[in-house]
N, C-alpha and C positions, 0 to 999 in steps of 0.2 A: 513442472515443479509448482507446488502451491505453497506460497510463503505467507504464513499468518502471523507468527510471532517468534520470539526466541525464548527458549527455556534455559534458565541459568542453572547449572549443576554445581553444587558445592563439592569441592574436592575433599573437604573435611568429613562430611557425613554422607556424600553421594546421593543427596536428596534433590529432586528437581524443584525449582521454585518458579512457578508460572506467574510471576508478579512483576510489577514495575520497579520494585526495590528489593535489595538484598543487603542485609547488614547496614541499613540506613544509607545506602548508595543508590541513587536513581540511575537505572539503565535504559529506560524507555518511557514513552508517554502513553498513558492509558487512553484508548479510544472509547467511544460511546458504548460499544459492546463490551461486556465484562471479560470476554476471552481474547480480545484483540489489544495489541500494543503496537505503537509505531516505533519500529526499530530498524531504520535504514542500514545502519552499520552491520546489523545481524545478517541482512541479505548479502551485503558485500562479503562478509566472512564466509557465508554459505557458498556463494558463487565461486569464490577463490578456492575453497576447500574442494568442491566438486571438480573444478578445473585441474587442480594439481593432483588430486587423489584418483581421478578417473581419466587421466590422460587426455585432458581437454575435450571431454565428451560434450556434444552439442546440448545446449540448455534452452528450454522454453519455459518461461514463467507464465503460467496459465491463469492465475488469479492473484490480484494484488489490489487492495482497496482498504479504505477506512470507513467506519460507520459514523454518521452524523445523527444526533438525536434532537437537539432543540429545534423547534419549528422555525424560529427566526433565523437559524443558520443554514437551513436546508437548501434554499435557492442560492443564497450568497455564501457558498461553502468554501471560503478561503482556506480553511484548515485542510480540506481535501486536496485543493490545488497545491498547498505546501507539502502535503503528504506525497503526492506524485512527484513534485520537484525533488524532494529528498531521496525517494526511492529510485527515480530515473537517474539522478546524479550518481548514486552508488552503482547502478547497473553500468553506467558509462565508465566509472572508475574500474570496475571489474573487467570490462572489455579492454580497457587500456592496460590492465594488469595481465591480460592474456586469456581471459575466459571467453569461451565460444558461445556467447548468448545470441540466439537467433530469433527469439520472439519474446515480446512482453505484452501481456493482455491485462487491461484494467478490468476489475470486477466491480460493477458490471455496467453495461450500457444503460439498461433500464433498472429501476428499483424492482426488487423481487420479494417474494415471500421467504423469509429466513426461517429455517426449520425450527429453531428454538424460540426466536424472538418475534416471529410472525411479521407484522408490518410496523413494529415499534421502532426499529432501527433502520435508517435509510442508507442503503448502498446504492451506487450507480451514479452515472453522469447526468442522467435525465430524470427529473422529478415526475412521478406518476401520481396524479390526483385521483385517489381511489373513490372519493366521494362525488366527483363531478365527471362521470363518464370516462374515466381513465385518461383524462387530458394529460398531455406530456409537455413539460417545460424544461428546456436545457438549464442546467445549473451553471454557476460561475466556473466550476471546474471543467465543465464540458467545453466552454469557450477557451479556457486556458489550454486544455488538451488539444483542441483543434489548432490553435496557434502554434503549439509545440510541434505537432505533426507536420505543419506547413513550414516549420523553421522560421516563423515570424517572431518568436519570443526570444529576444536576446540576439547578440551578434557573436560571431566567432565560436559557436558551439556552447556559449554560456547560457544557462537556463535562468531567466529572470523570474 
């Protein structure tokens, strides 16, 4: 499963709205990339829908990340760490609800060339300095993810 965003469908006119607002109600937070929105509850709904609609079919989330744009936020990317906290909390809730989630993969380990936006939006846990020999620098979110995977972040299953 690749979870990028949630599309809101109006029951009145059956038109999809791929935006963060519908009828002046905010449903999600816009990421730096124009086509991405942070919608953790949307992933929760999707996981539970797949679980109940497809007889608890095993689920692997193969891509999940948020883009960061301002240079001053790239290495100290607290927003990305918050993004992962929100999404992993909803994955945990879906598992608690009975979904058979067997894998979750962050997109991506290293920053990459995005097909439409090239190198202007930064995805990935590791910063790649394209101007200085492709030097790599772990971002704040990489350190948070490392602590999360080692269960050092929070006690009793709580994600701090």
